[in-house]
Structures are given as C-alpha cells and as structure tokens.
C-alpha positions in Angstrom: -47.7 -37.6 -13.6 -45.0 -35.2 -14.6 -43.4 -35.6 -18.0 -39.7 -35.0 -18.1 -38.5 -33.5 -21.4 -35.4 -35.0 -22.9 -32.3 -32.8 -22.7 -31.6 -30.6 -25.6 -28.0 -30.0 -26.5 -26.8 -27.2 -28.6 -23.9 -27.7 -31.1 -20.6 -27.6 -29.2 -17.3 -26.2 -30.3 -15.6 -28.3 -33.0 -11.9 -27.2 -32.7 -10.5 -29.7 -35.3 -12.6 -28.1 -38.0 -11.7 -24.5 -37.1 -9.1 -22.6 -39.1 -6.0 -21.7 -37.3 -6.5 -17.9 -37.8 -10.1 -18.1 -36.4 -8.9 -20.0 -33.4 -6.4 -17.3 -32.4 -8.9 -14.5 -33.1 -11.5 -16.2 -30.9 -9.4 -17.6 -28.1 -6.1 -15.6 -28.3 -4.3 -19.0 -28.2 -3.3 -21.4 -30.9 -4.4 -25.0 -31.3 -1.4 -26.6 -29.7 -1.5 -24.4 -26.6 -5.2 -25.0 -26.1 -4.7 -28.8 -26.3 -1.8 -28.5 -23.8 -4.0 -26.4 -21.4 -6.7 -29.1 -21.6 -4.2 -31.8 -20.7 -3.0 -29.7 -17.7 -6.4 -28.7 -16.4 -8.3 -32.0 -17.0 -7.6 -33.5 -13.5 -9.2 -30.5 -11.9 -12.1 -30.4 -14.3 -12.9 -34.2 -14.2 -15.6 -33.9 -11.5 -17.5 -31.5 -13.7 -17.3 -34.0 -16.5 -18.9 -36.8 -14.4 -21.9 -34.5 -13.6 -25.0 -35.4 -15.7 -24.9 -32.0 -17.4 -21.1 -31.8 -17.5 -19.0 -30.7 -20.5 -15.8 -32.1 -21.8 -12.6 -30.3 -20.7 -12.1 -28.8 -24.1 -15.4 -27.0 -24.0 -14.8 -25.8 -20.4 -11.3 -24.6 -21.1 -12.3 -22.8 -24.4 -15.1 -20.9 -22.7 -12.7 -19.0 -20.5 -10.2 -17.5 -23.1 -13.2 -16.7 -25.3 -14.8 -14.8 -22.5 -11.6 -13.1 -21.5 -10.8 -12.1 -25.1 -14.2 -10.8 -26.0 -15.2 -9.1 -22.8 -18.7 -10.1 -23.8 -21.6 -11.1 -21.6 -21.7 -14.6 -20.1 -24.9 -15.5 -22.1 -23.3 -14.6 -25.4 -20.1 -16.6 -24.7 -22.1 -19.5 -23.3 -24.2 -19.8 -26.4 -21.1 -19.8 -28.6 -19.7 -22.6 -26.4 -22.9 -24.7 -26.4 -23.5 -24.2 -22.7 -26.3 -22.7 -20.7 -25.6 -19.4 -18.9 -25.9 -21.0 -15.4 -23.4 -23.7 -16.5 -21.0 -21.1 -17.8 -21.3 -19.1 -14.7 -19.2 -21.8 -13.0 -16.2 -20.4 -14.8 -14.5 -20.1 -11.5 -13.7 -23.8 -11.7 -11.6 -23.3 -14.7 -10.0 -20.1 -13.3 -9.0 -21.9 -10.1 -7.5 -24.7 -12.1 -5.6 -22.3 -14.3 -4.2 -20.4 -11.3 -2.6 -23.5 -10.0 -0.1 -23.0 -12.8 0.5 -19.3 -12.2 4.1 -19.7 -11.0 5.2 -21.4 -14.2 3.8 -18.6 -16.3 4.4 -15.4 -14.3 8.1 -15.6 -13.2 10.4 -12.9 -12.1 13.7 -13.0 -14.0 16.3 -15.3 -12.5 20.0 -14.3 -12.0 21.0 -16.1 -15.2 18.4 -14.1 -17.1 19.7 -10.7 -16.0 22.4 -10.1 -18.8 19.8 -10.6 -21.5 17.1 -8.6 -19.7 19.5 -5.7 -19.0 20.6 -5.8 -22.6 17.0 -5.6 -23.9 16.3 -2.6 -21.7 19.6 -0.8 -22.5 18.6 -1.0 -26.2 15.5 1.0 -25.5 17.0 4.1 -23.8 20.7 3.4 -23.1 20.2 3.3 -19.3 22.4 0.6 -17.9 21.4 -2.2 -15.4 17.6 -1.9 -15.8 15.9 -5.2 -15.1 12.3 -4.2 -15.3 9.6 -1.5 -15.4 6.9 -1.2 -12.8 3.5 0.5 -12.9 -0.2 0.0 -12.0 -3.2 -0.1 -14.3 -6.9 0.1 -13.6 -9.5 -2.5 -14.4 -13.1 -1.3 -14.0 -15.7 -3.6 -12.4 -19.0 -3.3 -10.7 -18.8 -5.1 -7.3 -21.4 -7.6 -6.3 -24.1 -6.0 -4.0 -22.7 -7.6 -0.8 -19.3 -6.1 -1.6 -20.3 -2.4 -2.2 -17.7 -0.9 0.1 -16.7 2.1 -2.1 -14.0 0.1 -3.8 -14.2 0.5 -7.5 -11.0 -0.7 -9.3 -8.5 -3.4 -8.4 -5.0 -2.8 -9.8 -2.5 -5.1 -11.4 1.2 -4.4 -11.4 3.1 -5.5 -14.5 6.8 -5.5 -15.2 8.5 -5.3 -18.7 7.0 -6.6 -21.9 5.6 -9.6 -20.2 4.2 -9.4 -16.7 6.6 -11.1 -14.3 4.9 -10.0 -11.1 1.2 -9.3 -10.7 -0.6 -7.9 -7.6 -4.3 -7.6 -8.2 -5.7 -7.3 -4.7 -5.7 -3.5 -4.2 -8.4 -1.0 -5.2 -7.6 1.8 -7.6 -7.6 4.4 -4.8 -4.5 2.8 -3.2 -1.2 4.7 -4.1 1.3 2.8 -6.3 4.0 3.3 -3.7 1.8 1.6 -1.0 1.1 -1.3 -3.3 4.8 -1.7 -4.0 5.8 -1.4 -0.4 3.4 -4.3 0.5 4.4 -6.6 -2.3 7.3 -9.0 -2.5 9.2 -6.8 -5.0 11.3 -5.0 -2.3 12.6 -8.3 -1.0 13.3 -9.7 -4.4 15.2 -6.6 -5.5 17.1 -6.5 -2.2 18.4 -10.0 -3.1 19.4 -8.7 -6.5 21.4 -5.7 -5.3 24.7 -7.4 -5.5 24.0 -7.8 -9.3 23.5 -4.0 -9.7 20.1 -4.0 -11.2 17.2 -1.5 -10.9 13.6 -1.2 -11.8 12.3 1.9 -13.5 9.0 3.6 -12.5 7.0 6.8 -13.0 6.8 9.8 -10.7 4.2 8.1 -8.6 7.0 6.1 -7.0 9.9 7.2 -4.8 13.6 6.8 -5.8 15.1 3.9 -4.0 18.4 2.1 -4.1 16.8 -0.3 -6.7 14.2 2.0 -8.2 14.8 4.9 -10.7 12.2 7.6 -11.5 12.2 10.7 -13.6 13.8 14.0 -12.6 11.1 16.5 -11.8 11.9 20.0 -13.0 15.2 19.2 -14.7 17.8 22.0 -14.4 20.6 20.8 -16.5 21.0 19.4 -20.0 22.2 16.1 -18.5 19.0 15.8 -16.5 17.0 16.6 -19.6 18.8 13.9 -21.6 18.3 11.4 -18.7 14.6 12.1 -18.7 14.4 11.5 -22.5 16.2 8.2 -22.1 14.0 7.4 -19.1 10.9 8.0 -21.2 12.1 5.7 -24.0 12.9 3.0 -21.6 9.7 3.2 -19.5 7.4 3.3 -22.5 7.5 -0.4 -22.7 5.2 -0.9 -19.8 2.5 1.3 -21.3 2.7 -0.8 -24.5 2.5 -4.0 -22.3 -0.7 -2.8 -20.7 -2.0 -1.8 -24.1 -1.3 -5.1 -25.7 -2.6 -7.0 -22.6 -5.9 -5.2 -22.7 -6.2 -5.4 -26.4 -5.7 -9.2 -26.3 -8.2 -9.7 -23.4 -10.9 -7.0 -23.8 -12.5 -8.0 -20.5 -9.7 -5.8 -18.9 -10.5 -2.8 -21.1 -13.4 -0.4 -20.7 -14.6 -1.2 -24.3 -15.3 -4.7 -23.0 -17.6 -3.2 -20.3 -17.3 -3.2 -16.5 -17.3 -6.7 -14.9 -20.0 -7.6 -12.5 -18.2 -10.1 -10.3 -17.0 -10.6 -6.8 -13.6 -9.1 -5.8 -12.1 -12.6 -5.7 -13.2 -13.5 -9.2 -12.1 -10.2 -10.7 -8.6 -10.8 -9.2 -8.7 -14.4 -10.7 -9.6 -12.9 -14.1 -6.8 -10.3 -14.0 -4.1 -12.9 -13.1 -5.4 -15.4 -15.6 -5.2 -12.8 -18.4 -1.6 -12.1 -17.5 -0.8 -15.9 -17.5 -2.4 -16.5 -20.9 -0.8 -13.3 -22.2 2.7 -14.6 -21.2 1.9 -18.0 -22.7 1.0 -16.4 -26.0 4.2 -14.3 -26.0 6.3 -17.3 -25.1 4.8 -19.3 -28.0 5.3 -16.2 -30.3 1.6 -16.2 -31.3 0.6 -13.5 -33.7 -1.7 -10.9 -32.4 -4.7 -11.0 -34.7 -7.6 -8.6 -34.7 -11.1 -9.7 -35.8 -11.6 -6.8 -38.1 -8.0 -6.0 -39.3 -4.6 -7.4 -40.1 -1.9 -8.5 -37.6 -1.5 -5.7 -35.1 2.0 -6.7 -33.8 2.5 -4.5 -30.9 -0.7 -2.6 -30.2 -0.2 1.2 -30.0 -2.9 1.6 -27.3 -1.1 3.5 -24.6 -2.8 4.0 -21.3 -3.3 7.5 -19.9 -1.2 7.9 -16.8 -3.2 8.7 -13.7 -2.3 11.9 -11.9 -1.3 11.1 -8.4 0.3 13.1 -5.7 3.7 11.8 -4.8 4.1 10.7 -1.2 6.6 12.6 0.9 9.3 10.1 1.5 13.0 10.3 1.7 14.5 9.5 -1.7 17.7 7.6 -2.5 18.9 9.5 -5.6 22.6 8.5 -5.6 22.1 5.9 -8.3 20.1 8.3 -10.5 22.7 11.0 -10.1 25.4 8.6 -11.1 23.5 7.7 -14.2 22.8 11.3 -15.0 26.5 12.0 -14.9 27.0 9.9 -18.1 24.9 12.5 -20.0 27.2 15.4 -19.0 28.7 16.7 -22.3 
C-alpha cells in the first residue's frame, strides 16, 4: 500500500502587508495597478484556480512582473511566490492573458494626439512635425534546442518615450530597414501624411517622405546644426530603451540570456512594453532596490553598426528642414 504525503504549501505572497515602496521595487507596479490587472486577467486564469494545485489569480499575476523585473531564474522567483518551479513554468498562461490587452496599452498616437506629440518632440531639438522616433534594440536569449537555427536575438521596435508600436518577431541579424518595411508603420504613416508628420530614425534607415535621418558627412553649417538638433531629438528613444531594460531586467544582459522558445521570448518582450507603458501612464516612480529614485535612467544603448542599404532616398523634407538653419 502506498502512502500519499499531504501537500506542503509554502507561504504565499501577502500583498496587503507589503509596503508600497517594496511592491514597486519587486513588481515595478503599484498596488492599485496590480489589483486592476488581477481583475482583468482573472477570467483567463480561472481554470488554473480550479486545478487541485492551482493558485489564486493574485499569486499567478504577481509571479510574472517579479520574473520580468528581476531577470532571475524561474526557481528563485517561484520560491518567492510560493510556487513550485514546474507550476511557475506555466507562466505562458499569464502572458497569453496579458497580451489580450495589448492594444489598449501599446497604441499609436491618434490624430487628436498629434499637436501634443509634435510639441513634445519640438521641445527636444526644435525640429517641427516629429511624431515619433524609431529604432531597434537587441534582447539576448538562448533558443530551445529544437529551435537552434542560428537565430540569436529577436528585436523590438519602440517609438518615443513610451513604446507605441512593437515588433518582436525578427532576429537581430535582420536589418532595421527590412523590419520597418514589413511592419504596419509605412501604412500608418501614409495615412498621417496629410497632417504633415514624420518619424525620426538613425542612419540605419533610409530617408522617406515620412522618415527623417541624419546627414552623413555634413558640408554646410546648416547641415551641422540640423544634425545637432536631430541628435537631441532622437536621443529620447535610447533613453526609452534604457529605462525599459532597467525596469525589466529580463531584457538586459545583466539579467542573463533567456532560455525559452521564440514564441515565449516574443511574448515576454511585448508584455514588458505593455507593463512599462502602464507604469508610465500611472506615473509610477522608478525605484531601484539599492538606490534612490532613478527618474529617467541614463543607461543608453550602444548603437549597432550596420551598413546602410542602397535605396533611393526622399530627402526633400530633410532639405526643407535644413534650410531653417541657414544663417
């Protein structure tokens, strides 16, 4: 006769007794936002609750931002949440539930938002009609054995201080211009052309009727002044990537490479962008575990050196802007 040992439960997270500062440090979200997420995701997590070894929605939901924020191993985060590692490995359930709300958290500016957005960008470098900045960033991961195809890094495109468009399905070897061409951005910006707005991107992109880049090898003082204004304007996206990766260390190399499938890595990247935007919208302070409020993190990414693709450029808009710097 086999004896069955009674289940042993570890202490679970007790959110009501946690200090507000400790909650934000651990989960990168405040108490009210966590409770709101639980209410939103509970219908999708209910089946897991009914399982004999299921956990309440709060425990399931908290395990994900803790994991994303710390960039730690599953076992460590699972122990802190009161779960077993195999139970925590089902984190995809929470990620899938979270991604159902993606379109309400990652939203491209609407027409009514353009005056405010253009004003914010103009304050940075005094370049008119800029509605966003575009670039790619690398997230290192180790693909699962069945997916060892030479692909090493999926990329995420972010625009302005909060990501408003994210594309995480391409490997790091794919050129930024190729990713842009195969995204929905050209269509969206085409619809916005009657409102005279442009994106700003680095030299890895090609000048288009709605995309401005720097002047390589400037020959006039006006072109030099334009490049200086361009640099002040575009710097915001580097700060965006720095803050995003500092808030969710799973995206940063200091958090270690992720050992997941391509699908799950893409889910993780987009989920981080969603929660990051949620934190910005709620004006949550950025708190570091071993320091004071960081505000805007000064961690700036190193720009990857890429050869520019030979494409015909549309430089009329850029030349018109450069003319304003002629003294």
